[in-house]
All heavy atoms as TSV, in Angstrom:
chain	resi	resn	atom	element	x	y	z
A	1	MET	N	N	-28.424	-22.357	34.018
A	1	MET	CA	C	-27.491	-23.385	33.589
A	1	MET	C	C	-27.395	-23.366	32.056
A	1	MET	O	O	-26.333	-23.545	31.538
A	1	MET	CB	C	-27.906	-24.747	34.124
A	1	MET	CG	C	-26.903	-25.844	33.804
A	1	MET	SD	S	-25.509	-25.690	34.874
A	1	MET	CE	C	-25.161	-27.303	35.283
A	2	GLN	N	N	-28.524	-23.234	31.430
A	2	GLN	CA	C	-28.531	-23.270	29.951
A	2	GLN	C	C	-27.715	-22.105	29.373
A	2	GLN	O	O	-27.083	-22.244	28.369
A	2	GLN	CB	C	-29.981	-23.232	29.460
A	2	GLN	CG	C	-30.105	-23.661	28.005
A	2	GLN	CD	C	-31.577	-23.815	27.640
A	2	GLN	OE1	O	-32.425	-23.197	28.220
A	2	GLN	NE2	N	-31.803	-24.690	26.678
A	3	ASP	N	N	-27.802	-20.906	30.006
A	3	ASP	CA	C	-27.053	-19.765	29.531
A	3	ASP	C	C	-25.524	-20.035	29.575
A	3	ASP	O	O	-24.836	-19.594	28.683
A	3	ASP	CB	C	-27.371	-18.510	30.300
A	3	ASP	CG	C	-28.791	-18.021	30.084
A	3	ASP	OD1	O	-29.354	-18.349	28.998
A	3	ASP	OD2	O	-29.383	-17.370	30.994
A	4	GLY	N	N	-25.076	-20.773	30.565
A	4	GLY	CA	C	-23.689	-21.083	30.659
A	4	GLY	C	C	-23.230	-21.980	29.512
A	4	GLY	O	O	-22.134	-21.827	28.971
A	5	ASN	N	N	-24.107	-22.859	29.049
A	5	ASN	CA	C	-23.769	-23.749	27.918
A	5	ASN	C	C	-23.654	-22.926	26.635
A	5	ASN	O	O	-22.787	-23.150	25.824
A	5	ASN	CB	C	-24.836	-24.822	27.703
A	5	ASN	CG	C	-24.778	-25.860	28.822
A	5	ASN	OD1	O	-23.768	-26.023	29.432
A	5	ASN	ND2	N	-25.912	-26.548	29.034
A	6	VAL	N	N	-24.516	-21.929	26.489
A	6	VAL	CA	C	-24.447	-21.075	25.308
A	6	VAL	C	C	-23.160	-20.270	25.301
A	6	VAL	O	O	-22.475	-20.158	24.271
A	6	VAL	CB	C	-25.651	-20.083	25.260
A	6	VAL	CG1	C	-25.494	-19.085	24.149
A	6	VAL	CG2	C	-26.955	-20.880	25.057
A	7	ASP	N	N	-22.733	-19.760	26.448
A	7	ASP	CA	C	-21.497	-19.019	26.552
A	7	ASP	C	C	-20.324	-19.896	26.225
A	7	ASP	O	O	-19.381	-19.499	25.582
A	7	ASP	CB	C	-21.319	-18.385	27.960
A	7	ASP	CG	C	-22.303	-17.283	28.212
A	7	ASP	OD1	O	-22.840	-16.705	27.250
A	7	ASP	OD2	O	-22.540	-16.993	29.392
A	8	MET	N	N	-20.355	-21.130	26.673
A	8	MET	CA	C	-19.254	-22.075	26.461
A	8	MET	C	C	-19.151	-22.397	25.000
A	8	MET	O	O	-18.034	-22.452	24.435
A	8	MET	CB	C	-19.457	-23.329	27.293
A	8	MET	CG	C	-18.236	-24.253	27.249
A	8	MET	SD	S	-16.832	-23.430	27.903
A	8	MET	CE	C	-16.158	-24.712	28.844
A	9	LYS	N	N	-20.261	-22.581	24.338
A	9	LYS	CA	C	-20.243	-22.881	22.931
A	9	LYS	C	C	-19.674	-21.697	22.132
A	9	LYS	O	O	-18.923	-21.896	21.216
A	9	LYS	CB	C	-21.651	-23.230	22.407
A	9	LYS	CG	C	-22.153	-24.589	22.849
A	9	LYS	CD	C	-23.520	-24.864	22.362
A	9	LYS	CE	C	-24.038	-26.184	22.920
A	9	LYS	NZ	N	-25.402	-26.453	22.489
A	10	GLN	N	N	-20.055	-20.487	22.539
A	10	GLN	CA	C	-19.534	-19.260	21.867
A	10	GLN	C	C	-18.051	-19.166	22.049
A	10	GLN	O	O	-17.314	-18.830	21.145
A	10	GLN	CB	C	-20.253	-18.033	22.368
A	10	GLN	CG	C	-19.897	-16.769	21.630
A	10	GLN	CD	C	-20.249	-16.771	20.168
A	10	GLN	OE1	O	-21.191	-17.456	19.747
A	10	GLN	NE2	N	-19.498	-16.069	19.372
A	11	GLU	N	N	-17.560	-19.499	23.262
A	11	GLU	CA	C	-16.124	-19.501	23.532
A	11	GLU	C	C	-15.406	-20.510	22.607
A	11	GLU	O	O	-14.334	-20.201	22.083
A	11	GLU	CB	C	-15.824	-19.889	24.962
A	11	GLU	CG	C	-15.909	-18.741	25.948
A	11	GLU	CD	C	-15.506	-19.196	27.353
A	11	GLU	OE1	O	-14.701	-20.112	27.480
A	11	GLU	OE2	O	-16.031	-18.608	28.276
A	12	ASN	N	N	-15.967	-21.676	22.419
A	12	ASN	CA	C	-15.396	-22.673	21.536
A	12	ASN	C	C	-15.319	-22.207	20.123
A	12	ASN	O	O	-14.338	-22.438	19.434
A	12	ASN	CB	C	-16.186	-23.993	21.634
A	12	ASN	CG	C	-15.996	-24.700	22.977
A	12	ASN	OD1	O	-15.078	-24.409	23.718
A	12	ASN	ND2	N	-16.910	-25.558	23.303
A	13	VAL	N	N	-16.408	-21.525	19.677
A	13	VAL	CA	C	-16.446	-20.987	18.310
A	13	VAL	C	C	-15.314	-19.948	18.118
A	13	VAL	O	O	-14.581	-19.995	17.160
A	13	VAL	CB	C	-17.802	-20.406	17.991
A	13	VAL	CG1	C	-17.767	-19.600	16.682
A	13	VAL	CG2	C	-18.855	-21.474	17.919
A	14	GLU	N	N	-15.145	-19.052	19.101
A	14	GLU	CA	C	-14.152	-18.048	19.019
A	14	GLU	C	C	-12.793	-18.659	19.054
A	14	GLU	O	O	-11.849	-18.222	18.300
A	14	GLU	CB	C	-14.286	-17.023	20.154
A	14	GLU	CG	C	-15.507	-16.125	20.007
A	14	GLU	CD	C	-15.522	-15.305	18.699
A	14	GLU	OE1	O	-14.446	-14.744	18.342
A	14	GLU	OE2	O	-16.579	-15.256	18.050
A	15	THR	N	N	-12.563	-19.659	19.863
A	15	THR	CA	C	-11.261	-20.344	19.940
A	15	THR	C	C	-10.942	-20.993	18.605
A	15	THR	O	O	-9.843	-20.897	18.090
A	15	THR	CB	C	-11.281	-21.419	21.058
A	15	THR	OG1	O	-11.528	-20.799	22.302
A	15	THR	CG2	C	-9.952	-22.137	21.088
A	16	MET	N	N	-11.879	-21.637	18.007
A	16	MET	CA	C	-11.715	-22.319	16.676
A	16	MET	C	C	-11.405	-21.240	15.602
A	16	MET	O	O	-10.582	-21.496	14.745
A	16	MET	CB	C	-12.920	-23.130	16.273
A	16	MET	CG	C	-13.075	-24.362	17.104
A	16	MET	SD	S	-11.581	-25.428	17.128
A	16	MET	CE	C	-11.446	-25.838	15.426
A	17	LYS	N	N	-11.994	-20.052	15.666
A	17	LYS	CA	C	-11.717	-18.998	14.734
A	17	LYS	C	C	-10.276	-18.560	14.872
A	17	LYS	O	O	-9.607	-18.337	13.893
A	17	LYS	CB	C	-12.637	-17.800	14.984
A	17	LYS	CG	C	-14.044	-17.986	14.402
A	17	LYS	CD	C	-14.848	-16.702	14.568
A	17	LYS	CE	C	-16.238	-16.852	14.061
A	17	LYS	NZ	N	-16.966	-15.635	14.214
A	18	HIS	N	N	-9.792	-18.448	16.098
A	18	HIS	CA	C	-8.412	-18.028	16.309
A	18	HIS	C	C	-7.440	-19.107	15.789
A	18	HIS	O	O	-6.405	-18.754	15.219
A	18	HIS	CB	C	-8.127	-17.721	17.761
A	18	HIS	CG	C	-8.826	-16.506	18.296
A	18	HIS	ND1	N	-8.640	-15.238	17.742
A	18	HIS	CD2	C	-9.759	-16.340	19.288
A	18	HIS	CE1	C	-9.371	-14.369	18.378
A	18	HIS	NE2	N	-10.094	-15.015	19.275
A	19	VAL	N	N	-7.798	-20.358	16.013
A	19	VAL	CA	C	-6.915	-21.431	15.523
A	19	VAL	C	C	-6.881	-21.403	14.016
A	19	VAL	O	O	-5.834	-21.504	13.371
A	19	VAL	CB	C	-7.459	-22.794	16.030
A	19	VAL	CG1	C	-6.749	-23.939	15.292
A	19	VAL	CG2	C	-7.233	-22.891	17.553
A	20	ALA	N	N	-8.070	-21.240	13.373
A	20	ALA	CA	C	-8.133	-21.187	11.894
A	20	ALA	C	C	-7.403	-19.982	11.349
A	20	ALA	O	O	-6.766	-20.064	10.289
A	20	ALA	CB	C	-9.554	-21.210	11.447
A	21	ASP	N	N	-7.430	-18.856	12.105
A	21	ASP	CA	C	-6.676	-17.725	11.656
A	21	ASP	C	C	-5.193	-17.991	11.669
A	21	ASP	O	O	-4.480	-17.626	10.712
A	21	ASP	CB	C	-6.941	-16.502	12.582
A	21	ASP	CG	C	-8.311	-15.873	12.369
A	21	ASP	OD1	O	-8.903	-16.112	11.319
A	21	ASP	OD2	O	-8.730	-15.139	13.278
A	22	GLY	N	N	-4.739	-18.696	12.684
A	22	GLY	CA	C	-3.321	-19.049	12.746
A	22	GLY	C	C	-2.942	-20.011	11.638
A	22	GLY	O	O	-1.862	-19.857	11.003
A	23	VAL	N	N	-3.803	-20.980	11.386
A	23	VAL	CA	C	-3.530	-21.923	10.310
A	23	VAL	C	C	-3.477	-21.235	8.979
A	23	VAL	O	O	-2.601	-21.490	8.103
A	23	VAL	CB	C	-4.581	-23.046	10.295
A	23	VAL	CG1	C	-4.488	-23.902	9.040
A	23	VAL	CG2	C	-4.445	-23.925	11.510
A	24	ALA	N	N	-4.413	-20.270	8.791
A	24	ALA	CA	C	-4.435	-19.519	7.516
A	24	ALA	C	C	-3.131	-18.720	7.356
A	24	ALA	O	O	-2.583	-18.613	6.249
A	24	ALA	CB	C	-5.639	-18.567	7.494
A	25	ALA	N	N	-2.620	-18.122	8.428
A	25	ALA	CA	C	-1.411	-17.331	8.322
A	25	ALA	C	C	-0.196	-18.237	7.989
A	25	ALA	O	O	0.599	-17.910	7.118
A	25	ALA	CB	C	-1.150	-16.597	9.639
A	26	VAL	N	N	-0.131	-19.361	8.691
A	26	VAL	CA	C	0.964	-20.307	8.378
A	26	VAL	C	C	0.873	-20.844	6.955
A	26	VAL	O	O	1.885	-20.957	6.261
A	26	VAL	CB	C	0.943	-21.510	9.428
A	26	VAL	CG1	C	1.859	-22.593	9.027
A	26	VAL	CG2	C	1.307	-20.971	10.809
A	27	THR	N	N	-0.355	-21.059	6.505
A	27	THR	CA	C	-0.563	-21.553	5.155
A	27	THR	C	C	-0.109	-20.507	4.152
A	27	THR	O	O	0.532	-20.847	3.105
A	27	THR	CB	C	-2.030	-21.865	4.910
A	27	THR	OG1	O	-2.437	-22.867	5.885
A	27	THR	CG2	C	-2.320	-22.388	3.540
A	28	ALA	N	N	-0.397	-19.245	4.430
A	28	ALA	CA	C	0.002	-18.175	3.532
A	28	ALA	C	C	1.534	-18.087	3.430
A	28	ALA	O	O	2.091	-17.974	2.333
A	28	ALA	CB	C	-0.527	-16.824	4.024
A	29	VAL	N	N	2.229	-18.172	4.591
A	29	VAL	CA	C	3.656	-18.107	4.560
A	29	VAL	C	C	4.227	-19.313	3.865
A	29	VAL	O	O	5.138	-19.223	3.027
A	29	VAL	CB	C	4.201	-17.967	5.996
A	29	VAL	CG1	C	5.707	-18.163	6.028
A	29	VAL	CG2	C	3.798	-16.674	6.655
A	30	GLY	N	N	3.668	-20.481	4.144
A	30	GLY	CA	C	4.148	-21.729	3.497
A	30	GLY	C	C	3.961	-21.654	1.976
A	30	GLY	O	O	4.798	-22.144	1.217
A	31	THR	N	N	2.843	-21.103	1.544
A	31	THR	CA	C	2.575	-21.005	0.120
A	31	THR	C	C	3.589	-20.052	-0.548
A	31	THR	O	O	4.105	-20.286	-1.641
A	31	THR	CB	C	1.121	-20.536	-0.139
A	31	THR	OG1	O	0.230	-21.499	0.463
A	31	THR	CG2	C	0.830	-20.455	-1.607
A	32	MET	N	N	3.843	-18.923	0.089
A	32	MET	CA	C	4.781	-17.955	-0.424
A	32	MET	C	C	6.170	-18.572	-0.551
A	32	MET	O	O	6.931	-18.219	-1.405
A	32	MET	CB	C	4.793	-16.674	0.362
A	32	MET	CG	C	3.580	-15.802	0.196
A	32	MET	SD	S	3.693	-14.216	1.055
A	32	MET	CE	C	3.250	-14.668	2.681
A	33	MET	N	N	6.501	-19.489	0.369
A	33	MET	CA	C	7.792	-20.116	0.333
A	33	MET	C	C	7.755	-21.356	-0.574
A	33	MET	O	O	8.710	-22.097	-0.604
A	33	MET	CB	C	8.221	-20.508	1.762
A	33	MET	CG	C	8.411	-19.294	2.705
A	33	MET	SD	S	8.774	-19.734	4.365
A	33	MET	CE	C	10.351	-20.602	4.194
A	34	GLN	N	N	6.666	-21.596	-1.242
A	34	GLN	CA	C	6.452	-22.672	-2.159
A	34	GLN	C	C	6.627	-24.052	-1.466
A	34	GLN	O	O	7.098	-24.984	-2.074
A	34	GLN	CB	C	7.403	-22.565	-3.360
A	34	GLN	CG	C	7.130	-21.304	-4.166
A	34	GLN	CD	C	8.063	-21.213	-5.381
A	34	GLN	OE1	O	8.982	-21.963	-5.520
A	34	GLN	NE2	N	7.750	-20.272	-6.250
A	35	LEU	N	N	6.166	-24.102	-0.248
A	35	LEU	CA	C	6.203	-25.357	0.501
A	35	LEU	C	C	4.851	-26.057	0.433
A	35	LEU	O	O	4.755	-27.248	0.674
A	35	LEU	CB	C	6.552	-25.108	1.954
A	35	LEU	CG	C	7.952	-24.542	2.190
A	35	LEU	CD1	C	8.128	-24.203	3.654
A	35	LEU	CD2	C	9.005	-25.481	1.719
A	36	LEU	N	N	3.769	-25.343	0.139
A	36	LEU	CA	C	2.430	-25.932	0.142
A	36	LEU	C	C	1.793	-25.699	-1.250
A	36	LEU	O	O	2.122	-24.730	-1.917
A	36	LEU	CB	C	1.562	-25.262	1.200
A	36	LEU	CG	C	2.029	-25.489	2.661
A	36	LEU	CD1	C	1.215	-24.683	3.610
A	36	LEU	CD2	C	1.972	-26.955	3.034
A	37	PRO	N	N	0.902	-26.530	-1.616
A	37	PRO	CA	C	0.249	-26.387	-2.953
A	37	PRO	C	C	-0.736	-25.223	-3.015
A	37	PRO	O	O	-1.083	-24.595	-2.020
A	37	PRO	CB	C	-0.492	-27.720	-3.108
A	37	PRO	CG	C	-0.712	-28.214	-1.734
A	37	PRO	CD	C	0.426	-27.721	-0.916
A	38	ALA	N	N	-1.166	-24.944	-4.234
A	38	ALA	CA	C	-2.063	-23.860	-4.494
A	38	ALA	C	C	-3.412	-24.028	-3.756
A	38	ALA	O	O	-4.060	-23.044	-3.466
A	38	ALA	CB	C	-2.254	-23.709	-6.001
A	39	VAL	N	N	-3.791	-25.260	-3.507
A	39	VAL	CA	C	-5.072	-25.476	-2.821
A	39	VAL	C	C	-5.040	-24.822	-1.426
A	39	VAL	O	O	-6.031	-24.212	-0.910
A	39	VAL	CB	C	-5.353	-26.982	-2.652
A	39	VAL	CG1	C	-6.581	-27.229	-1.834
A	39	VAL	CG2	C	-5.466	-27.614	-4.040
A	40	ALA	N	N	-3.898	-24.879	-0.738
A	40	ALA	CA	C	-3.741	-24.268	0.534
A	40	ALA	C	C	-3.836	-22.721	0.405
A	40	ALA	O	O	-4.434	-22.079	1.265
A	40	ALA	CB	C	-2.388	-24.607	1.168
A	41	ALA	N	N	-3.332	-22.172	-0.657
A	41	ALA	CA	C	-3.460	-20.733	-0.872
A	41	ALA	C	C	-4.947	-20.350	-1.060
A	41	ALA	O	O	-5.392	-19.323	-0.549
A	41	ALA	CB	C	-2.645	-20.342	-2.105
A	42	LEU	N	N	-5.630	-21.178	-1.786
A	42	LEU	CA	C	-7.074	-20.932	-1.983
A	42	LEU	C	C	-7.842	-20.928	-0.670
A	42	LEU	O	O	-8.654	-20.063	-0.390
A	42	LEU	CB	C	-7.697	-21.944	-2.929
A	42	LEU	CG	C	-9.199	-21.796	-3.192
A	42	LEU	CD1	C	-9.453	-20.492	-3.904
A	42	LEU	CD2	C	-9.639	-22.986	-4.075
A	43	PHE	N	N	-7.533	-21.916	0.245
A	43	PHE	CA	C	-8.132	-21.949	1.521
A	43	PHE	C	C	-7.846	-20.630	2.311
A	43	PHE	O	O	-8.746	-20.085	2.909
A	43	PHE	CB	C	-7.563	-23.145	2.371
A	43	PHE	CG	C	-7.843	-22.980	3.833
A	43	PHE	CD1	C	-9.084	-23.254	4.366
A	43	PHE	CD2	C	-6.815	-22.595	4.747
A	43	PHE	CE1	C	-9.321	-23.116	5.729
A	43	PHE	CE2	C	-7.052	-22.446	6.067
A	43	PHE	CZ	C	-8.327	-22.711	6.584
A	44	THR	N	N	-6.608	-20.199	2.234
A	44	THR	CA	C	-6.262	-18.954	2.938
A	44	THR	C	C	-7.018	-17.789	2.422
A	44	THR	O	O	-7.509	-16.962	3.182
A	44	THR	CB	C	-4.722	-18.724	2.788
A	44	THR	OG1	O	-4.036	-19.835	3.314
A	44	THR	CG2	C	-4.283	-17.456	3.492
A	45	ILE	N	N	-7.141	-17.681	1.120
A	45	ILE	CA	C	-7.878	-16.544	0.485
A	45	ILE	C	C	-9.318	-16.545	0.927
A	45	ILE	O	O	-9.903	-15.527	1.348
A	45	ILE	CB	C	-7.715	-16.598	-1.031
A	45	ILE	CG1	C	-6.280	-16.256	-1.424
A	45	ILE	CG2	C	-8.678	-15.618	-1.672
A	45	ILE	CD1	C	-5.947	-16.548	-2.889
A	46	VAL	N	N	-9.984	-17.746	0.873
A	46	VAL	CA	C	-11.371	-17.863	1.258
A	46	VAL	C	C	-11.563	-17.528	2.709
A	46	VAL	O	O	-12.437	-16.734	3.086
A	46	VAL	CB	C	-11.905	-19.264	0.935
A	46	VAL	CG1	C	-13.289	-19.460	1.517
A	46	VAL	CG2	C	-11.979	-19.464	-0.572
A	47	TRP	N	N	-10.734	-18.124	3.583
A	47	TRP	CA	C	-10.883	-17.889	5.046
A	47	TRP	C	C	-10.675	-16.424	5.385
A	47	TRP	O	O	-11.399	-15.806	6.160
A	47	TRP	CB	C	-9.894	-18.774	5.824
A	47	TRP	CG	C	-9.989	-18.509	7.288
A	47	TRP	CD1	C	-9.164	-17.801	8.066
A	47	TRP	CD2	C	-11.073	-18.981	8.162
A	47	TRP	NE1	N	-9.603	-17.754	9.369
A	47	TRP	CE2	C	-10.768	-18.493	9.415
A	47	TRP	CE3	C	-12.173	-19.737	7.918
A	47	TRP	CZ2	C	-11.571	-18.765	10.522
A	47	TRP	CZ3	C	-12.996	-19.995	9.038
A	47	TRP	CH2	C	-12.714	-19.490	10.313
A	48	THR	N	N	-9.583	-15.799	4.845
A	48	THR	CA	C	-9.309	-14.403	5.140
A	48	THR	C	C	-10.456	-13.514	4.639
A	48	THR	O	O	-10.825	-12.553	5.304
A	48	THR	CB	C	-7.978	-13.988	4.509
A	48	THR	OG1	O	-6.967	-14.877	4.981
A	48	THR	CG2	C	-7.602	-12.584	4.888
A	49	GLY	N	N	-10.987	-13.808	3.470
A	49	GLY	CA	C	-12.127	-13.070	2.961
A	49	GLY	C	C	-13.341	-13.137	3.877
A	49	GLY	O	O	-13.991	-12.121	4.146
A	50	MET	N	N	-13.605	-14.337	4.388
A	50	MET	CA	C	-14.722	-14.515	5.364
A	50	MET	C	C	-14.501	-13.674	6.603
A	50	MET	O	O	-15.412	-13.015	7.121
A	50	MET	CB	C	-14.886	-15.961	5.708
A	50	MET	CG	C	-15.451	-16.802	4.578
A	50	MET	SD	S	-15.393	-18.609	4.883
A	50	MET	CE	C	-16.190	-18.795	6.438
A	51	ARG	N	N	-13.275	-13.694	7.117
A	51	ARG	CA	C	-12.972	-12.913	8.346
A	51	ARG	C	C	-13.080	-11.433	8.097
A	51	ARG	O	O	-13.522	-10.695	8.935
A	51	ARG	CB	C	-11.558	-13.283	8.826
A	51	ARG	CG	C	-11.427	-14.735	9.272
A	51	ARG	CD	C	-12.217	-15.029	10.506
A	51	ARG	NE	N	-11.455	-14.436	11.603
A	51	ARG	CZ	C	-11.911	-14.265	12.821
A	51	ARG	NH1	N	-13.140	-14.599	13.136
A	51	ARG	NH2	N	-11.174	-13.762	13.754
A	52	ILE	N	N	-12.662	-10.950	6.924
A	52	ILE	CA	C	-12.776	-9.553	6.605
A	52	ILE	C	C	-14.239	-9.117	6.517
A	52	ILE	O	O	-14.596	-8.077	7.057
A	52	ILE	CB	C	-12.001	-9.201	5.293
A	52	ILE	CG1	C	-10.504	-9.291	5.529
A	52	ILE	CG2	C	-12.414	-7.831	4.763
A	52	ILE	CD1	C	-9.659	-9.259	4.227
A	53	ILE	N	N	-15.042	-9.978	5.920
A	53	ILE	CA	C	-16.482	-9.675	5.849
A	53	ILE	C	C	-17.059	-9.615	7.237
A	53	ILE	O	O	-17.910	-8.737	7.525
A	53	ILE	CB	C	-17.206	-10.759	4.932
A	53	ILE	CG1	C	-16.798	-10.527	3.512
A	53	ILE	CG2	C	-18.678	-10.658	5.094
A	53	ILE	CD1	C	-17.224	-11.652	2.577
A	54	GLU	N	N	-16.673	-10.548	8.124
A	54	GLU	CA	C	-17.140	-10.516	9.518
A	54	GLU	C	C	-16.756	-9.191	10.184
A	54	GLU	O	O	-17.578	-8.609	10.876
A	54	GLU	CB	C	-16.530	-11.639	10.293
A	54	GLU	CG	C	-17.198	-12.976	10.073
A	54	GLU	CD	C	-16.578	-14.031	10.956
A	54	GLU	OE1	O	-15.511	-13.900	11.512
A	54	GLU	OE2	O	-17.251	-15.089	11.110
A	55	MET	N	N	-15.499	-8.754	9.981
A	55	MET	CA	C	-15.087	-7.504	10.600
A	55	MET	C	C	-15.887	-6.290	10.100
A	55	MET	O	O	-16.236	-5.433	10.849
A	55	MET	CB	C	-13.564	-7.300	10.388
A	55	MET	CG	C	-12.704	-8.206	11.221
A	55	MET	SD	S	-10.938	-7.775	11.098
A	55	MET	CE	C	-10.566	-8.500	9.523
A	56	ILE	N	N	-16.126	-6.275	8.785
A	56	ILE	CA	C	-16.860	-5.137	8.226
A	56	ILE	C	C	-18.288	-5.142	8.717
A	56	ILE	O	O	-18.823	-4.092	9.083
A	56	ILE	CB	C	-16.766	-5.199	6.687
A	56	ILE	CG1	C	-15.346	-4.889	6.237
A	56	ILE	CG2	C	-17.743	-4.205	6.026
A	56	ILE	CD1	C	-15.132	-5.160	4.723
A	57	ALA	N	N	-18.943	-6.329	8.668
A	57	ALA	CA	C	-20.338	-6.434	9.028
A	57	ALA	C	C	-20.551	-6.386	10.552
A	57	ALA	O	O	-21.618	-6.032	11.019
A	57	ALA	CB	C	-20.928	-7.709	8.442
A	58	GLY	N	N	-19.546	-6.810	11.314
A	58	GLY	CA	C	-19.703	-6.888	12.787
A	58	GLY	C	C	-20.538	-8.057	13.255
A	58	GLY	O	O	-21.035	-8.050	14.353
A	59	LYS	N	N	-20.731	-9.048	12.357
A	59	LYS	CA	C	-21.502	-10.240	12.700
A	59	LYS	C	C	-20.768	-11.476	12.185
A	59	LYS	O	O	-20.021	-11.417	11.242
A	59	LYS	CB	C	-22.894	-10.152	12.022
A	59	LYS	CG	C	-23.728	-9.011	12.488
A	59	LYS	CD	C	-25.041	-8.991	11.834
A	59	LYS	CE	C	-25.851	-7.790	12.317
A	59	LYS	NZ	N	-27.100	-7.649	11.680
A	60	PRO	N	N	-21.088	-12.631	12.833
A	60	PRO	CA	C	-20.460	-13.855	12.393
A	60	PRO	C	C	-20.809	-14.179	10.955
A	60	PRO	O	O	-21.991	-13.917	10.517
A	60	PRO	CB	C	-21.015	-14.937	13.337
A	60	PRO	CG	C	-21.476	-14.170	14.548
A	60	PRO	CD	C	-21.857	-12.816	14.062
A	61	PHE	N	N	-19.954	-14.767	10.177
A	61	PHE	CA	C	-20.187	-15.034	8.787
A	61	PHE	C	C	-21.378	-15.966	8.596
A	61	PHE	O	O	-22.177	-15.818	7.692
A	61	PHE	CB	C	-18.918	-15.683	8.172
A	61	PHE	CG	C	-19.011	-15.788	6.647
A	61	PHE	CD1	C	-18.816	-14.683	5.854
A	61	PHE	CD2	C	-19.289	-16.994	6.074
A	61	PHE	CE1	C	-18.863	-14.753	4.508
A	61	PHE	CE2	C	-19.345	-17.096	4.673
A	61	PHE	CZ	C	-19.144	-15.951	3.893
A	62	ALA	N	N	-21.528	-16.967	9.498
A	62	ALA	CA	C	-22.627	-17.907	9.429
A	62	ALA	C	C	-23.993	-17.156	9.524
A	62	ALA	O	O	-24.954	-17.543	8.823
A	62	ALA	CB	C	-22.531	-18.944	10.490
A	63	GLU	N	N	-24.042	-16.144	10.357
A	63	GLU	CA	C	-25.274	-15.343	10.499
A	63	GLU	C	C	-25.557	-14.566	9.231
A	63	GLU	O	O	-26.677	-14.461	8.775
A	63	GLU	CB	C	-25.179	-14.408	11.708
A	63	GLU	CG	C	-26.406	-13.662	11.933
A	63	GLU	CD	C	-26.269	-12.767	13.181
A	63	GLU	OE1	O	-25.690	-13.209	14.174
A	63	GLU	OE2	O	-26.746	-11.566	13.092
A	64	LEU	N	N	-24.533	-14.074	8.598
A	64	LEU	CA	C	-24.707	-13.350	7.348
A	64	LEU	C	C	-25.206	-14.242	6.238
A	64	LEU	O	O	-26.128	-13.875	5.462
A	64	LEU	CB	C	-23.392	-12.666	6.910
A	64	LEU	CG	C	-22.891	-11.578	7.863
A	64	LEU	CD1	C	-21.459	-11.182	7.443
A	64	LEU	CD2	C	-23.801	-10.401	7.870
A	65	ILE	N	N	-24.643	-15.434	6.149
A	65	ILE	CA	C	-25.105	-16.373	5.138
A	65	ILE	C	C	-26.544	-16.845	5.421
A	65	ILE	O	O	-27.349	-16.943	4.508
A	65	ILE	CB	C	-24.173	-17.653	5.118
A	65	ILE	CG1	C	-22.755	-17.273	4.744
A	65	ILE	CG2	C	-24.685	-18.744	4.207
A	65	ILE	CD1	C	-22.674	-16.692	3.307
A	66	ARG	N	N	-26.833	-17.084	6.664
A	66	ARG	CA	C	-28.180	-17.519	7.042
A	66	ARG	C	C	-29.194	-16.452	6.625
A	66	ARG	O	O	-30.289	-16.748	6.138
A	66	ARG	CB	C	-28.270	-17.813	8.540
A	66	ARG	CG	C	-29.479	-18.563	8.963
A	66	ARG	CD	C	-29.398	-18.974	10.431
A	66	ARG	NE	N	-28.207	-19.691	10.770
A	66	ARG	CZ	C	-27.371	-19.355	11.720
A	66	ARG	NH1	N	-27.587	-18.284	12.457
A	66	ARG	NH2	N	-26.264	-20.035	11.982
A	67	ARG	N	N	-28.859	-15.183	6.875
A	67	ARG	CA	C	-29.774	-14.093	6.590
A	67	ARG	C	C	-30.028	-13.986	5.057
A	67	ARG	O	O	-31.139	-13.831	4.632
A	67	ARG	CB	C	-29.175	-12.768	7.062
A	67	ARG	CG	C	-30.136	-11.589	6.812
A	67	ARG	CD	C	-29.571	-10.332	7.401
A	67	ARG	NE	N	-29.588	-10.452	8.817
A	67	ARG	CZ	C	-28.956	-9.600	9.658
A	67	ARG	NH1	N	-28.190	-8.655	9.150
A	67	ARG	NH2	N	-29.020	-9.749	10.911
A	68	LYS	N	N	-28.971	-14.196	4.280
A	68	LYS	CA	C	-29.162	-14.183	2.827
A	68	LYS	C	C	-29.962	-15.331	2.323
A	68	LYS	O	O	-30.818	-15.203	1.458
A	68	LYS	CB	C	-27.790	-14.150	2.125
A	68	LYS	CG	C	-27.070	-12.847	2.256
A	68	LYS	CD	C	-25.772	-12.865	1.480
A	68	LYS	CE	C	-25.055	-11.540	1.606
A	68	LYS	NZ	N	-23.796	-11.502	0.961
A	69	LYS	N	N	-29.779	-16.506	2.929
A	69	LYS	CA	C	-30.537	-17.689	2.582
A	69	LYS	C	C	-32.017	-17.494	2.895
A	69	LYS	O	O	-32.900	-17.845	2.108
A	69	LYS	CB	C	-29.989	-18.888	3.316
A	69	LYS	CG	C	-30.672	-20.179	2.927
A	69	LYS	CD	C	-30.078	-21.345	3.658
A	69	LYS	CE	C	-30.821	-22.600	3.361
A	69	LYS	NZ	N	-30.367	-23.747	4.212
A	70	ASP	N	N	-32.349	-16.918	4.083
A	70	ASP	CA	C	-33.719	-16.676	4.464
A	70	ASP	C	C	-34.362	-15.710	3.499
A	70	ASP	O	O	-35.533	-15.844	3.128
A	70	ASP	CB	C	-33.789	-16.112	5.888
A	70	ASP	CG	C	-33.382	-17.117	6.905
A	70	ASP	OD1	O	-33.395	-18.346	6.576
A	70	ASP	OD2	O	-33.077	-16.752	8.041
A	71	ALA	N	N	-33.630	-14.705	3.030
A	71	ALA	CA	C	-34.218	-13.732	2.095
A	71	ALA	C	C	-34.502	-14.371	0.756
A	71	ALA	O	O	-35.520	-14.032	0.119
A	71	ALA	CB	C	-33.218	-12.511	1.905
A	72	VAL	N	N	-33.693	-15.302	0.333
A	72	VAL	CA	C	-33.897	-15.975	-0.943
A	72	VAL	C	C	-35.124	-16.924	-0.855
A	72	VAL	O	O	-35.914	-17.050	-1.771
A	72	VAL	CB	C	-32.645	-16.837	-1.382
A	72	VAL	CG1	C	-32.916	-17.731	-2.552
A	72	VAL	CG2	C	-31.514	-15.861	-1.679
A	73	ASP	N	N	-35.294	-17.591	0.322
A	73	ASP	CA	C	-36.417	-18.462	0.495
A	73	ASP	C	C	-37.773	-17.788	0.516
A	73	ASP	O	O	-38.785	-18.350	0.134
A	73	ASP	CB	C	-36.271	-19.246	1.818
A	73	ASP	CG	C	-35.132	-20.271	1.749
A	73	ASP	OD1	O	-34.724	-20.579	0.581
A	73	ASP	OD2	O	-34.638	-20.711	2.795
A	74	GLU	N	N	-37.793	-16.458	0.904
A	74	GLU	CA	C	-39.027	-15.748	0.958
A	74	GLU	C	C	-39.402	-15.359	-0.425
A	74	GLU	O	O	-40.170	-15.430	-1.130
A	74	GLU	CB	C	-38.883	-14.458	1.737
A	74	GLU	CG	C	-38.663	-14.764	3.212
A	74	GLU	CD	C	-38.420	-13.499	4.006
A	74	GLU	OE1	O	-38.387	-12.402	3.398
A	74	GLU	OE2	O	-38.244	-13.599	5.197
C-alpha cells in the first residue's frame, strides 16, 4: 500500500511539472507580446533553465540541489 502512495505522489509531481511548463510557455508568449511584466519573463527563464538541467542530468532538479547541498555540508 505504501508503494502506491509513493507512485501517486510522483504522478502529482510530474503533473505539476507539466502544468508549470505550460504556464512558462504562456508567460513567454505573453511577455513577447508585452502583455506581462519582466518579472514573468524572469520566472520563465528560471523555470526553463531548471527543466533543461533536469533533461541533461536525467534527474529531478530537487535531487540535484540536494546532492550539492549534501556535498557542501560535508
